[in-house]
N, C-alpha and C positions, 0 to 999 in steps of 0.2 A: 149344482148346475149354472152353466154360463147363460147368461142372456143379454141382449143387443143395451149396449151402454151408450149414454149420450157424446161422451169421448168418442167413440167408434162412429157415431154416427155422424159427429161434426168432421171428423179427420174423412170420411167417407165423401159427404158431400164438398170437402174443400178438394179431394182428388179428383171429382167427378166435372166440378167447378172448371180444374185447369184442362184437364181433356177437352172439354167443350169449344172453352175458349182458343187450346191451339188448333183444334180442328175447324173451328172457323177461318182462323186467322190463315190457316194453311189452302181451305178451298177457296180463299179470296186470291191468295196467291197462285193458285192452281189455273185460275181464269187465263191467267197470262201464256200458261204453259201448254202441254200440246199431248193427247193420249197416244202420239207415235214416236216421242221421246222418251223412249225406257230406258231408265238406269240400266248398267249392262251388268251380268254374272253377279248379283248379291248373293250373299250365303246367309243363311239362315238355319239359326241352333233350335233344334226342337226334339223335345222328350217330354215325359209325363212330369210336372211340375216335382220340383224335390228330387231329381234323380240327377242331379249335377249340371243342369244346363247354365247355372251361374259360374261356375267354375270353368268351365269351358270357353264361355263369353269371356271371362278376365281375361283367360289364355290367350284366346286369337285376337282380343283387341290390344294388343300389344305390339301388332305386327302394325307398321307404318303403310300398309296399303290399303287397310280398312277405317274407316269412318261410322261411327254408330251413336244411337241417342246414349246418354250415361246410363239409361236401366233397358226395362222392358217396351216394347214398342206399341202397349194398349193405346196411345193415342193416334195410334196411325190406324191400326186395324179395328179398332171401336169406331170407327166415326163412321163407318159403311156397314158391320158386321157385328153390330153388338146384338145379343139374344131376343131383347125388346123389340127388334124389328121384326123377329121370327119365332113370335108369339112365345117366348121364352123357350124354344124347343133344346136349344143345346147351342156349344160355339161353334159347331160343325160349318165349315162354309167349301162349296166345291165351284166348279168352273162357271155354273149357270146362276150363281150369285153375283158376278160379277157385272156392273153397269159402267157405260160410256164415264159418265161423271167421275164415276169413284176410281177407274183408270188414272184419268187425268190428277186425280186428286194424291194419291198414292204416287205417283209418278214424281209429282211435285213436292209433296213432302220429304222423298228419299232423296232427291234434288239435291234441297233444301241442305238435309241434314251430309249428306257424302259429298257432293261437289262432284269433282272430276274421281274420285277413289271410290272402290269399291265398298258396298253399303254390306256392315254386318248386324245382323237382327240377331236379338234372342228374347222369344218369346212364347216358354212353354206350351201356352192354350193354340199356337200355331200347329200343334201337332196333329189337331183336326182337322187343319185347314190346308194340307199337301195340294189337292186339286187346285184350290184356289190360287196359290200362289204360284203354281205351275203355268195358271191360264196367263196371270200376271205378269210372270217372267220364266219364260220358256228355257231359258238359258242359266235359270238359277240352281246354285250348289247349297244340298240341305246336310246339316251333319245331324244325325239323329241317334242320342244319346239314350243309351238303354242303362238300368241299375238292377239289381235283386228286388224282387217284387218286397219281399219282408223288409228291406232296409227303408226303401218307398214310401210304403205305406206306414211304417214308423214314424217317417219325418213328416208325412202328410196328417198324421193323428198328432202329430206336437205341434206343426203348423196350426192346425184346426183350432189346438186347445189353448194354445198364445194368441188366438186371434190374428193372426199372418196369413199374408197373402187375400185380405178380403178384396173381391172382385166385382160380386154384385150386390144390389139389394133386392131381392124377388118380391114377386106379385104377391106371392103365398108363404105362409111361416112355414119353417123347419120344426119339425116335432122330434129331435134327436134326443136320447138318453140323457147325453149330456149338455146340451145347448137348444133353445128354444128361442128363436128369432127369426129375422129374414135375410141376414148376410151369409153369401157363398163365399167360402174361400178356394180359389185356384180354380183349376179348368172347370167347368160346365158339360158335363155328358149328358147324352142322349137319354138315360133313364132316370134321371136324377129324382124325378118326384115320386119314381119307385124307392127310393131310398132316405125319402126325407122324415119317415116314421123310424128311421132305425137306430144306427149307432154311428158315431164319428170313426169307428174304424170301416163299416160297412162303406159309408162314403168315401173313403181313402180307397178302398178295395174296386168301388166302381170307377174311381177315376184312374186307376193304375191299369185297369182293364180295358178301358173304354180308350184310355191314350195310347197303349201299346197296339192294340188290335188292328184299331184304326190304321194308323200307322203304316203298318203291317200289311193291310189292305191295300193301303194307299200306294206303296212302295211298288209291289207287283203290278199293280196296275197302270202307273204313270206313264205317260206316253213322250214326256219331256223331264228337263230338269237331271240332275243326278245325285244320286243320294251314297254319303258317305258313312258307315256305322261305326259309332265307337261305343265301348261299354265304360262305364263309371268306374269299376274296378282295374282295368288296365290303365285307365287317365292316371288314377292315384296310384299304382304300384308300377306302372312302368311309364311314367311323366315325358321323360324326354325320348324315349323310342315312340311314343304315341303321338306326342306333339311334330317329330319331324316327319311320320308319317302324315298327319295331317297335311301340313304344309305344302307337302307333296302332292297329294291328292286332289289340293285346293289350289294346285299350278301356284302357287307363291314362290319367291325365292324365299333362301333360307333369313333367318332371324334372329339374331343373338339376344334379344329382347324378348323374344317367344321362349326361347331356349334357357334363358336366365330366369324368366317368370315360373319356367317347368321344374325349373331346377331348385326351387324350391318350393313348390306346390304345398306341400303341408303349413306352409305359413300363410297362405292366403284363402282364409275360410271366412270371408265376408256375408258369405250367403248362408252360413250355418245359423242353426237355430238355440244350439247348445255344443258345447266341445265334441268334436268328433271323436268318436273310437270305434275299433273293428265291434261287429256284431252289437252294436248300441241297441237293436232291436229288441233282442232278449229282456230289454228291461221291461218291455210290453209282451212277452210271450204270449200269454194266456190270451188278448187280444188277436196277434198274429195269428195265433191257431186256429181262432175261431174264423177265420177271412182266408185261411191258404185253400180250403177247397174251390173260392172264388176266385184267387190269381193265379193258383197254381199253374191251369192249364196255360195260360199266357205266360208265366215263367217260365215253364218247358218250349213254347215256342220262340222266345229269345235266348233259352240255349241254359237256364238254371236249373238248380238242383230243387226241390220243392220241402226236403226233408226238415221236418224242425228237430234238432237232437238236443236235448237237455243238458 
């Protein structure tokens, strides 16, 4: 059984210190900015963690019109929207959560990163924040990536088991069958307390359902922004066609750098936790079968079959 280690604790504390130092510096700089000086037409890649957001980000980041942070944008979004500010409810944020000082801070931070270029962001937890982001950026474009729930849940289980994606130290401990401790990995859904005494597979299923169902509902009700949907399966099976379509929909000029990256997409696996291969989820077929009734309806909403074939 996994428990919190001193190594995990030290690494997490260092990461938190870096993020707080960055946020403090950006707050100081933002005082010289204005809440009216909004960066134009940013692009946000959103999706359930482990659904292909990193691969998609690395692809689009090849375009010379974009500027981005080297990784995920937690240093920006957690400065005001950390769940500890909301009694540890979840990562959810809406337009009602935006404050004037936050608007000035976010605009200043993104101007600092992007300069006069379009800002590109890959923060999977923002899949729960679409109304919040549209309130900040009415002209934003979102690329929502979906993936088969069996593969996504399998990858989430793998990440949890390897102690990857640690995002928060919770105020109360988890009592999972495979892990006892306070560190939460990946996105924090609203029902996390309901699964904190279950299994990693049930946590992963809750993350998959909350991420995708929230996105589906938000996309249907957004009054601003535009959403482009892409499947992980299309991205890896037809990378050049999918990339060309994305550039067109994002109103970007053609890019030999993006298409060259796409032509060798199978060689870019920096976000993979282990060697990618088709149907890798079958290695955990017993765990996947147990949570299939939970993720099945969401998979159907996204257009996926839900059978488990031996």
